[in-house]
N, C-alpha and C positions, 0 to 999 in steps of 0.2 A: 400963715395960711393953714387952715384945717379942713379935713375931709370928714364926711359922715361915713362911718363904717359900722356895720351891724356886729353885735356881740352874740354870735350864734355858732352852731356847729358847722364844720365845713360841709359844703354841698347845698346849703340853704342861703338864700339871699333876701335880706330885708334891710331897709334903711334904719339906722339907729344912732349909736353914740358917735361923738366926734373924736377923731384920732388926733392926739396931741403931737406937737412938734417933736418931742423926744421919741414918740413911737414911730414917727415918719423917719427920723434919723436912724433909729434902730433897723427899720426895714431897708433903708438905703444901704446901710453897712452890710446887712445880710445879703442883699442882691449883688453888691459889689464884691463881696467875698467869694461868691460863686461865679464871678465873671472872669475867671482865669482858668486855663486848662490844667495847670499844675495843681491848683487848689481843688478843682473838681476831682482830679486823680487821687489826691490825698484823702478827700472825703470818701471816695469810692473804696479805697483800701480799708479805711477805718470802718466803714459800714459792713463790708463783706468779711473782713478778717478780724475785726475787733481791735483792741488796744495794741498800739505799736510804739516802740521807742523812736525818738526823733532820728537817731542815726540810721535806723533801718529804713525809715521813710525816705531819707535823703539818698541812701544807697539805691533803693528800688527806683526812684524817680531820676536818678543820675543827675542830681543837682547838688550844689555846695551846701554845707551846713549853715552858713549865714543866710543864704537865699531860702533854705527850708525854714529857718527860724522866722524870716520875714513873712513868708506865706502863712505859717502857723499862727503868727501874731494877728494877722488879718482875720483868720478863721476863729481864733479865740475871742477877739473883740466883738465879732459878729454873734458869738454865742453858739457857734456850730461845733466847735471842738473844745474839749476840756484837757488841761495839761496838769500832770502831777509829777513831782520830783520823787524818785525812788533811789536813794543813795546818790550816785553820780549821774544817774540816767534820768532823762525826762521822757515820760510816757504820755502818749496822746490817745484820746478816745473820742468817739462821736457822741454828741449830746442829742439823743433822739427826741427827748421831750421838748427842748428848746427849738430844735429844728422844726418839729411838727407845729409848734405854736407860731413861729415866725412864718412858716409856709401857709398856714391857715389864715393868719392875719393879712398876708400879702394877697392871697386869693380873694378874701372878702373885700379888700380895698379895691382891687381891680374889677371885681364883679359889680361893686357898687358904682364905680365910675362908668362902666360900660352900660349899666342900667340907666344911669342918669343921662347919658348921651343918646339913648335910644328913643 
């Protein structure tokens, strides 16, 4: 199944290109990654305070290291968070460009579907 989605700047709606299955899967991963309170809290910390070590995020959210790693893996696969190893420490940062791209693509998809149903 494919949907028509415009290739335009956010805030404008026009019918256009077809969204591929891989793009739909990427959007699904993006929205699912944001569908958990702990992952939203992780994103909020990274957005407001910048790069953080995994151990610090786990301490602040009061969750175990394995559970933190699981949440971060979901965010990384969705493209929302970048991870980098520095010595023995793994540091996380928010990927603003990828987040903005996925957010705009999701907005265009939803607006195109709403327009088609009107």
